[in-house]
C-alpha positions in Angstrom: -17.6 3.2 -5.2 -15.2 4.8 -7.3 -15.7 5.6 -10.7 -12.7 4.0 -11.9 -11.4 0.5 -12.2 -8.0 -0.4 -13.0 -7.3 -2.7 -16.2 -4.1 -4.8 -16.5 -3.2 -6.1 -20.0 -0.7 -8.9 -20.8 1.0 -8.6 -24.1 3.2 -11.2 -25.1 5.1 -11.2 -28.4 3.1 -7.9 -29.6 -0.3 -9.5 -29.3 -2.6 -8.9 -26.2 -3.2 -12.1 -24.7 -5.3 -11.5 -21.8 -7.0 -8.5 -19.8 -8.1 -8.2 -16.3 -10.0 -5.4 -14.2 -9.4 -4.8 -10.9 -11.1 -2.0 -8.5 -8.0 -0.4 -7.0 -4.3 0.2 -8.7 -2.9 -1.7 -5.6 -4.5 -4.8 -6.9 -3.6 -4.5 -10.1 -0.1 -3.8 -9.3 -0.3 -6.8 -7.3 -1.2 -8.9 -10.0 1.4 -7.6 -12.3 4.0 -7.9 -9.6 3.3 -11.9 -9.7 3.4 -11.7 -13.6 6.4 -10.3 -13.6 9.6 -12.1 -14.9 7.3 -15.1 -15.8 8.4 -14.6 -19.6 10.6 -12.3 -21.4 8.6 -11.1 -24.0 5.8 -10.6 -21.4 4.6 -6.9 -21.1 2.1 -5.9 -18.5 0.1 -2.4 -19.0 -2.0 -1.2 -16.7 -4.5 2.2 -17.1 -7.5 3.7 -15.0 -10.4 3.5 -16.7 -14.1 4.7 -15.9 -16.2 2.0 -14.9 -19.0 2.8 -17.9 -16.2 1.5 -20.3 -16.4 -1.5 -18.5 -20.0 -2.4 -17.6 -23.4 -0.8 -18.9 
């Protein structure tokens, strides 16, 4: 198991609406690709995170 997870945040009109956690970068990018174009103000931010920041 990797020590990294990938967080995908959905920002709409300058406010974070939802955050999802994925075990691989490919999963996060596939999720973002499905949401791209849904709304003109929707911004998706994908970043790696140490797994310790998500679960204790």
